[in-house]
C-alpha positions in Angstrom: 103.8 109.3 78.7 105.8 110.5 81.8 107.3 114.0 82.0 110.3 114.4 84.3 111.3 118.0 85.2 115.0 118.4 86.1 116.2 121.6 87.8 119.5 122.7 86.3 122.2 124.7 88.1 122.0 123.2 91.7 125.1 124.6 93.5 125.1 127.9 91.6 124.1 129.9 94.7 122.4 129.2 98.0 119.2 131.0 96.8 119.1 128.8 93.7 119.6 125.7 95.8 116.7 126.6 98.1 114.4 127.4 95.2 115.2 124.0 93.8 114.4 122.3 97.1 111.1 124.2 97.3 110.2 123.0 93.8 111.1 119.4 94.7 109.0 119.6 97.9 106.1 121.0 95.9 106.3 118.0 93.5 107.0 120.1 90.5 110.7 119.0 90.0 111.8 115.4 90.3 115.6 115.8 90.0 118.5 118.2 89.7 122.0 118.4 88.4 124.8 119.9 90.5 127.5 122.3 89.3 130.7 121.4 91.3 132.7 124.6 90.9 130.2 127.3 91.9 129.8 129.4 95.1 126.8 127.4 96.3 128.3 123.9 95.8 129.0 123.2 99.5 125.5 124.3 100.4 124.1 122.0 97.8 126.1 119.1 99.2 124.7 119.9 102.7 121.1 119.9 101.4 121.8 116.6 99.5 123.2 115.0 102.7 120.0 116.0 104.5 118.1 113.8 102.1 116.3 116.8 100.5 117.2 115.8 96.9 115.8 112.5 95.7 117.8 112.3 92.5 120.9 114.3 91.6 123.2 114.2 88.6 126.3 116.0 87.4 126.1 119.3 85.5 129.3 119.6 83.5 130.6 123.2 83.8 133.3 123.8 81.3 133.1 127.6 80.8 132.2 129.2 84.1 133.4 129.0 87.7 136.8 128.3 89.2 138.5 125.1 88.1 138.4 122.3 90.7 141.9 120.9 89.8 145.1 123.0 89.8 145.5 124.1 86.2 149.2 123.2 86.2 148.2 119.5 86.8 146.1 119.4 83.6 148.0 118.8 80.4 146.9 120.8 77.4 
């Protein structure tokens, strides 16, 4: 059996991002999922571009953070 630990909430804040990178470097965490509408998202993208994140997925964020799209463009 293989256990894969995924770190949730990448992009939440810079400190969360750095903690996730530390866990990946230590070999404890194998992947993460990024929240695209949080204060640390740009920082998370920078870390990912540096090759520090081996596997990243999308964390759907429906109830927190600022919408990415202009609300008037989304029909109800």
